[in-house]
N, C-alpha and C positions, 0 to 999 in steps of 0.2 A: 504493500500499500504505499503510495506517495504522500509523505507528511510535509513536504516542503511549505513553508509559509510563502505567501503571495504579498504583492504591493498592497493589495486591498487589507490584508491582516495586518501588515504594519500600519497602515493609515488609520485603521479602527483602533489599534491599541495606543496609538499616539494622538488621536483626535485631530488627524490631519487628513487633507484630500489626498488621493491616489496620485494626482499630477504632482503635487508638491513632494511627495515621497520618492517619486520617479526622478524629478529634477534634483532632488537632494543626492541621490544615489549616483547620478551622472555629473556631479560637482558645478550644477548649473550656476551661473552668475546671479540668477534671478532668486535664489534662496540664500537667507542669512546663515553666517558661520554656526550659530548656535543651533539652529534647526537641523543644519547638515549633520553636525556632530551627534545630535540626539538620534536621528534616523540611522546613520552609519553604525553607531553603537549598538542600536537595538537589532538592526538587521545582522551584525556580526554575532551578537549573543545568540540569536535564534537560528544561526545558520541559513540565512536567506541565500538562495541561489537564483541568479537572474533566469528567466525562462529565454534561452537563445532563440528559439524558434519564434516566439512571438515578437522578439526584438528584431529578428531577420525580416519577418513579414512586414513589420512597420517600416524598417528602412530599406526593404527592397534589395537586401544584401544577405549572404549566408555568414559573412565575415569569417570564410574559410579560404584558404588558398591550397591548391594541390602542388606536390612536389615530386617529381619524378627524377630519380638518380640511378646510376648503374647498379650500385651496391652500398648498403650501409656498412658492410663489413670492410672499411677502407678508412684510414686515418683522416686522410685528405677530405673525403666526403663528409665524415663525421664533423670536421672542423667547419665546413662550409654550412652544414646543417645548424651547427650552432649559431653561426652568424644570422641565418634565416630566422631561427627561433627567437633570438633576442629582439630583431626588429618587428616581428610578429606579435610577441609578448607586449612590447612597448606601445603598440598601436591597437591591441585588443583583437587580434585575429588568431584563429587556430589553424594549425597545420595538419594536412593529411598526406603522408609520405609513402611513397611507393616505389619499388624497385624494378628496373628493366631486365637486370641480369644480362645486359649487352644484347638482348634479343629485340629486334624491330617490331615483331609481332607482340610480345609481351608489353613493349613500351605503349603500342597503340591501345592494347587493352586497358592498361592502366590509365592512359589519358581518357579514354571513352568513359570508363567507370567514374573517374573523378568529375568529368563534365556532367554526366547524368546525376551526380550526387549534388549538383548546384554549387560548385566551387565560384568564387568571385574572380579568380585569375589562376594562371598556372606558371610555375616556374620549371624548366626543364633542362637537364644536362642529358643531351641525346646519347643513346646507346651507340656503340662503334659499328654496329651493324647498319645504323640509319643513314639512308641516302635519299629518301624520298620524305619531302617536308610538306606535301600537298595536303594531308590530313590535318596538320596543324594550320595551315593557311585557311583551310574551310573552317576550322573552329574559330580563327580570328574573325572571319567574315560574319559570324553569328554575333560577334560582340565579345567574344571572350578574349581578355587581356593576356598575353603570353610573353614572357621574357626568357631568353636563352642565358645560361650561365655555365662557366667553365669550359664546355665544348660547344664551339659556335660553328655556324654555317651561313654561308651566302645566299643559301636557298630561301631564307625567310626574312622579311623585313620587320625588325622589332628592335627593342632594347637589348643589348647584349654585354655581358660582364664576364671577363675572364683575366688571367694572368697574361703578361706579356711574353708568350711562349717563344716567339722568334728570338726576342733578346736573351731570355733565359738560357736557350739552347746555344746561342752564340756565345755567351759568357762561359758556359760550362766547356765547350770546346776549346776556346782560347785559353782557359785555365790549364787544360791539359797540355796544349801546345807550348805554353810559356813555362810549364814544369818540365818540358823536354821530350814529351811524347809526340812522335810523328806518324804513327801508324794507328789511327784512331777508329774503332768500329762503332756503329750506331745500332742499337736495338729498340724498335718501336712497336706500337699496336698496329695492326692492319686494319686501318680505318681511313675514311676520306674526309673526316672532320678536321677542322682547322687546327685543332690542338696537335695532331701528328704531323700534318703538313708543314705547319709553321716551325716546329722544332727541327724538322728534317731540313727546311730551308736555312735555319739558323745554324746549324751544324755545317752545311755545305759553305755557307758564306764564311765562316771562320777558317775553314780549310783553304778557301779560294784566296782570302786576304793574306793568308800565311804562306802562300806559294806551294801549298800541299796539294797533290792530285787527288781528285774525288776517286774512290775505287768502289765500284758496284758490289763487289764480293764482301765487302767490309759492313755492308748494310743488311740488317734482318728485320722483316715485318712479321710479327708473330700474332696468329689469332689467340685472343684471351677470352672466350666466353665463360670459362669457369675455372677454379683453382686447379683441377686435374690437367686439362688442356694447357693452361699456363704453364704449369710445370713441364710437362712433356715437350711443347713446342720451345719454350725457353732453353731447356737442356739441349735439344737438337740444334737450336741456334748457336749456342755457346760452342758445343762440340765441333760443328762445321767451321766456325771461326778459326778456334784453335787448331784445327786440322790444316789450316791453309800453309801453303809453303812459306808465304810472308805473313805470319799470323800477327794479329794487333798486339800493340803494346799497352793500349788502353781502350776502355768502353764506356761510351756515354749512352745511358739508358733514359727512356723518354717519359716513363710514368712511374707513380708511387709503387705499385706492386712489382713491376719489372725490375726496378732498382734494388729494392730489398730482397727479392728472390734471386736476383743474379749474384748478389754477394753471396748468399748462402750456398747456391750451386757451384760457384767457383770454389769456395771452400771445400765442399763435398768432394769435388773433382780433383782436389789436391793442388790446386793454383795458389801460390802464394801472391797476395795483394799488398803493395802494389809491385813488388819484385817481378813477377811473371806477367801481370797484366794490372794496370791501374783501373780504377772505376769511380765515375761520378754520375749522378743522375738526379731526376726530379723526384723528390720524396719529401714528404711532411712528417715523417716518423719522428716521435718523441725519443726513439731509442737509438738514434744515430751515433750518439757519443758511446753507448754501451755495446754496439755491435762489434764484432772482431773481423778486420781492424775497424776503427771508428770510420763511419761513412761519409765521404763528401757529398753535398747534396745542394741542389737548387730548391730553395724553400719559396713556396708560393703563398700569398697573403689570402689563405683559404677563408678564414673567418670575414675578413673584409669583402670578398667575392660574394658570399652568400647574403651578407648584410646589405651591399649596395644593390644586388640584384633583386632583393625584396623592396627596397626603397623605391627602385624603378617601377616594380610591378604596382605596388600600392598607389603611386602617382598615376598609373594608367587606370587603375580601378576608380579612382576619385575623380579623374578627368578624362572622359571617353572621347572628348573632342581630339581631333587629329593634332599631333604635334610631331616634330622632328625626332626620329628615333637616333639614338646614339650607341656606339660601340665603346666601352671603357676598358682599357687594358691596364691592369695594375702591375707595378714593378715586382720582379722576383729579386731575391737576395742569394748569393753563393755563400756557402759555409764549407770552408776548406777544412778537411781532416785528413786522418793518416792514409785512407784508400786511394788517394790521389797525389801523394806528396812527391817532391821532385825526384827525378833519377839521379842517381850518383854520378 
């Protein structure tokens, strides 16, 4: 049985009108401080819970936003979700989080379920498999505000927020070159999303500017749909690279999972890091200092990406009139540790 007290119960107990109680609980300037304090104290004492559905009907909003990510089992994603959650909490929105598991079909199913549930807007970090954005564009045309974060695409016009992947990759590769490494492999995820293509281009630019030849055999694109496939494909890529006649002296990895897993696999395969091969990669792991050897990383402002993307989405929700869309790329930072130290 539902025993929650209502606005009407509070009004009756305090001999006030329902509208006065409602305004007091929403901190309206029309209500005096003494009345507000009395109403809030009574509501708290009697565990008053606002009727979200009634409020939604009155405002014409559900005050909920949908978030679709590849997987929540990922430190970088968790940090972005924390940034999203903070901005939503500060603005009285609730989050509904779903996972695509890098599947385009699962991503579509997630988005359709969220849309059917009446979300006010959608934050999406597309799956690696996603190349067709028509279904999102169709939802946009119905009036659903959509913002892309972390993984961007040119196939949809909207606000987009991510790290400066090109610059981060350029900095990582230049760091290896400046530390004396000249045969540098690159391992990335097999996707057409800009995250991977920008990092690949940053890697190539650093080689070019340093007078080093680009070697196709030093580049591996791995399918990473799940943990088992990630392990198998990455181990195969590493073994192929280290079997080359002119094997790499350093590896630059392009994603959080690839970076930490690559360090683990190189250790398991008996390679000394950085003596046999150096390593640096994109990763937001809090354990970088504790790993063996300590892991050099390109750190992304994950919390800020999530926070800003949510700010952009709520602006779209509040103002449905057309406005110029913008793409914001936030700076990465290089964190140098033992895995990429200078050659002797």
